[in-house]
C-alpha angles and dihedrals in degrees: 000000000000126000118217119242097175089123088069105081125189121204109226093251093054091081098053102070091043092053092046092054093043093052093044092054093035091059086057089050093250132130118228140167154190139215127229121223127196135179117277095252102039141034102233107126109243101168134034111201112197120196117259126196114267108090092000118116121195134178143126104315091358136101119151133168120203122235089246092055090049089049091054091051096044091048090050089050095047094048090054098040093250125139124216103231108164147013126214119195136168137242128196095238123353135034105238137121108254122212087259092050091051093049103039107030117103101286100201121139109262094013113138126220123191130188122205112206130216095028096194089060105015119193112249095214112087087209088074093054123086116253128196136170125207111240104155083311135015112285127181114258139182124274115265118254115264110215118191090191094068119097118258118281125242112245120209137171118229133192139128090301093060139259119312137172113275 
């Protein structure tokens, strides 16, 4: 069974900063990630929040975000009427949800998790990433729509020190 995510819409430029960070860390044999923020009443991505350094742990097969870093991002989102809708993170080879991903990702109904494979040379097309939505458990879902007509996204960096321009 697949759940539809067509209501989540990515502006074309939303993918670029995510891929840049994934490749940069992938070449160092580290997983990394970003979160996608929308407005409260729609699912067009307005902000891409890439992970910084304070409270962020990366390594081969490892990407963790501290509770403080999440708090900084969720506070930023709430103060600006954004909603955190999805997380994208990388894997060294395949796009799948590991046991750790399934247990420790944000398990909120409707939340989307994507995995970008081959982090040293990540594919640019979101269709080649793995996409899941949390509905009591993680279920495969369709790739969000990429719309070149949408305005550019704002890209920020978040960590325990706050949220800053990219």
